[in-house]
N, C-alpha and C positions, 0 to 999 in steps of 0.2 A: 505494500500501499503507500509506502514510504519510502523516498528515496535520496533524502538527505536533511539539511536542517539549519538554523543557526541563531543563534543569539544575536539579536538588538541591541547593543547600546545607545542612545540618546548621549550627544553629547553637543556644547555650545559651540565649539569650535571645529569647524569638520579637519581644516591645515595642521591645526596642533596634535589632533584628534590618531589623523593616518601618521605622523609623523613622530608618534608614541607610540604607536601598534609598529609600524614597519619600519622604522629605525630604533626605537632605544629597547623594544623587546626583541626585535628580528622578528617580527612575525611574518610571513609573505604576505606581500598586497598582492592579490589576485584578481581586481577591478576596481574603477575609481570613474563616477561618474557624476564629472564637478563636484559643486558644491550638495549634493543630494541624496549621494551612496556612497560607500565602498564599504569592500569584503576584503580583510585577510583570512589567511587558512594556516593550521598547524593538521601535522600527521595526524592520522586516525578521524578521520574526518571532522573537527572541531572548526568551522567558521562562527569568526564572528562575524556579524554588520555595524559600521558607524554611523549615523542618521543622524541630519539636525534635529537639534531641541524642540518643542516649541511650549503653546501655555498647558496642551492640552498632556502634552509626555514633556515634562524639565528630564534637564543632566542629571545623573550622579543622584537618584534616590538613597541612601547607603539601608544597611540593612534589609533592601528587596531583593536581592540577589549577587552570585559572585561569582569568578571564573576561576576557573583553577584547570592550572596551566604542567605538565607534568612535568619530571627533566628524564632526562635519557641519562644525566648528569651528576656533579657532583653539585646538590644544594650552597654548600657551601662556596662554589667557586660562580654557581649563579648570582647569588646575594651579591656579591662583591663584584662579578662583572657589572651588574643591575646600578647598584651603588656608584661607582666609577660615572654611568651615564646618569647619574641626579636623580635617580627613583628613590624613595624615600621608603623602609620596609615601617610597620609598625614596633616593631619592637626584635628582639635574639627571635632567632630561628626556635620554632618548637621543635623539639623531639620526641615522641612518640613510640606503641606498639605497631601502627600503622605507617609509619612513617615519620619524615622531616618538614615541615608546613613552613612559609615565612609569607604574611602577606602585607601588601602593600594596594594605593589607589593610583588610578588615570588623573591625568589634571579636571576630568572632573569629578573624582570622588569617587568613581567605580571600586565598587571592592577587588583585588584580584589576590590571588596567591598561587605559588608555588606549590610543588612536593616533589620530594621526593620519596616513595612508594617501600618499605619494607614488604617485599614480596612473598617472602614466609609466612607473612603474618594477615598478610591480602588472601591471600590462597583457601584462609581457611574457611569465610566465607562461601557463602553458597552463588552457586551463578558462574560465568565465566566472565572474568573478567580482562579486557584486551590489554594486554603488556604494550607495554613501547617495543 
């Protein structure tokens, strides 16, 4: 029935949002339609759509959603790389049984997090989680 999907973020400045996701985070910019729409995509099928905000759909509503970016390497190295590009993290890396996590925000205040999963623990759950 479904062939794919995306998460749409409403942003206050398209150029700034496109630069943050494609240049700062290094996510592949796959489509740009002027100031009306942009898509960035990572492996395993996550597409993030960037759309101008409006009065009905304002940018950066805190707490209503988060986007997790699963890492293929070290979370410590990823944090160091992104901090060097100006990304401010919410605090130290949170290390738990299921993995290590570090939260941050995009320029509009949308919440994202990095995840370095502990596959030994994750595989104890039900179903098949798609590994990187």
